[in-house]
C-alpha positions in Angstrom: -6.8 -6.2 -9.4 -9.0 -3.1 -10.8 -7.8 0.3 -9.8 -10.2 2.8 -8.0 -13.1 3.6 -10.5 -10.8 3.3 -13.3 -10.4 7.0 -13.4 -6.8 7.1 -14.5 -4.9 8.8 -17.2 -1.4 7.5 -16.6 0.2 10.8 -15.3 3.5 9.5 -13.8 5.8 11.3 -16.2 3.7 14.3 -16.3 3.6 14.7 -12.5 7.3 13.4 -12.0 5.9 11.0 -9.4 8.6 8.7 -8.1 7.8 5.1 -7.0 10.2 4.1 -4.4 10.9 0.2 -4.1 11.3 -0.8 -0.5 13.9 -3.9 -0.2 14.7 -3.7 3.6 13.0 -3.5 7.0 13.7 0.2 7.5 11.1 1.1 4.7 8.4 -0.9 6.1 9.0 0.6 9.6 8.7 4.0 7.8 5.4 2.9 6.3 4.1 1.3 9.6 5.0 4.6 11.6 3.4 6.7 9.1 0.2 4.6 8.7 0.6 4.4 4.9 -2.3 3.7 3.0 -1.6 0.3 1.3 -3.1 -1.9 -1.4 -2.2 -5.7 -1.8 -2.0 -7.0 -5.0 -2.0 -3.9 -7.2 0.0 -4.0 -10.3 3.0 -1.7 -10.7 1.3 -0.3 -13.7 -1.7 0.7 -11.7 0.1 2.5 -9.1 -0.4 6.0 -10.8 -4.0 5.1 -11.0 -3.9 4.7 -7.2 -2.1 7.9 -6.7 -4.5 9.8 -9.0 -7.4 8.5 -7.2 -5.8 9.7 -3.8 -5.1 13.2 -5.2 -8.5 13.6 -7.1 -10.2 12.7 -3.5 -8.2 15.8 -1.7 -5.1 13.8 -0.5 -1.7 15.2 -0.6 1.0 12.4 -0.7 4.7 12.6 0.6 5.8 9.3 -1.1 4.8 6.3 -3.3 6.2 3.0 -2.4 6.1 -0.7 -3.7 7.3 -3.7 -2.2 6.6 -7.5 -2.3 5.3 -10.4 -0.5 8.5 -12.0 0.1 9.8 -8.9 2.1 6.9 -9.1 4.2 7.2 -12.6 4.9 11.0 -12.2 5.9 10.5 -9.2 7.9 7.4 -10.3 9.9 8.0 -13.9 10.1 4.9 -14.8 8.1 4.4 -18.5 7.4 2.3 -21.0 6.1 -1.2 -19.9 5.3 -0.5 -16.5 6.6 2.5 -15.9 4.2 2.0 -14.0 1.0 3.0 -15.2 -2.3 6.5 -13.8 -2.8 5.8 -12.1 -5.8 2.6 -10.4 -4.6 3.0 -6.7 -5.1 2.1 -4.1 -2.5 1.6 -0.2 -3.0 1.6 2.4 -0.3 1.3 6.0 -0.1 2.3 8.1 2.9 0.7 11.6 3.1 0.6 15.1 4.6 -3.0 15.4 4.2 -5.9 12.9 4.1 -9.6 13.5 3.5 -12.8 11.8 4.6 -13.4 10.9 1.0 -10.3 8.9 1.0 -10.6 7.4 4.2 -14.2 6.1 3.3 -13.4 5.5 -0.3 -10.6 3.0 0.1 -13.1 0.3 1.1 -14.2 0.0 -2.5 -10.9 -1.2 -3.5 -9.4 -2.8 -0.2 -7.1 -0.1 0.8 -6.1 -0.6 4.3 -3.4 1.3 6.5 -0.2 -0.6 6.4 -0.1 -0.7 10.3 -3.4 -2.6 10.4 -1.9 -5.3 7.9 1.1 -5.8 10.0 -0.7 -5.8 13.2 -3.4 -8.2 11.9 -0.6 -10.5 10.4 1.1 -10.7 13.8 -2.1 -11.7 15.5 -2.7 -14.5 13.0 0.9 -15.6 13.0 0.8 -15.8 16.9 -2.6 -17.8 16.9 -4.9 -15.0 18.2 -7.3 -15.2 15.5 
């Protein structure tokens, strides 16, 4: 997957950004409760690009996270065509400040609120769609 506008210089070391791995339900609950901005299928190497785009567009993040499809399937009981590939990577950002530029710009690359992802999956899993 291409990153937002390809504007990135890989500043991970320079900014001391820590990408936290989520391996349990509590981590996903944090993302849900904080309405994290999330991208499905973003490679781990591209996460710094996502964060840089976020900050260049006026966002102020509090955390950067990654997790995989297997965890989503297990925690939310996703099955059959509603299940993610086990190795699909997700990237998420929690934030203190978000701007209209981020809110509207996220559509250019499929950025979604984590709560929307979870709620939409639940509806599909329960046959509501």
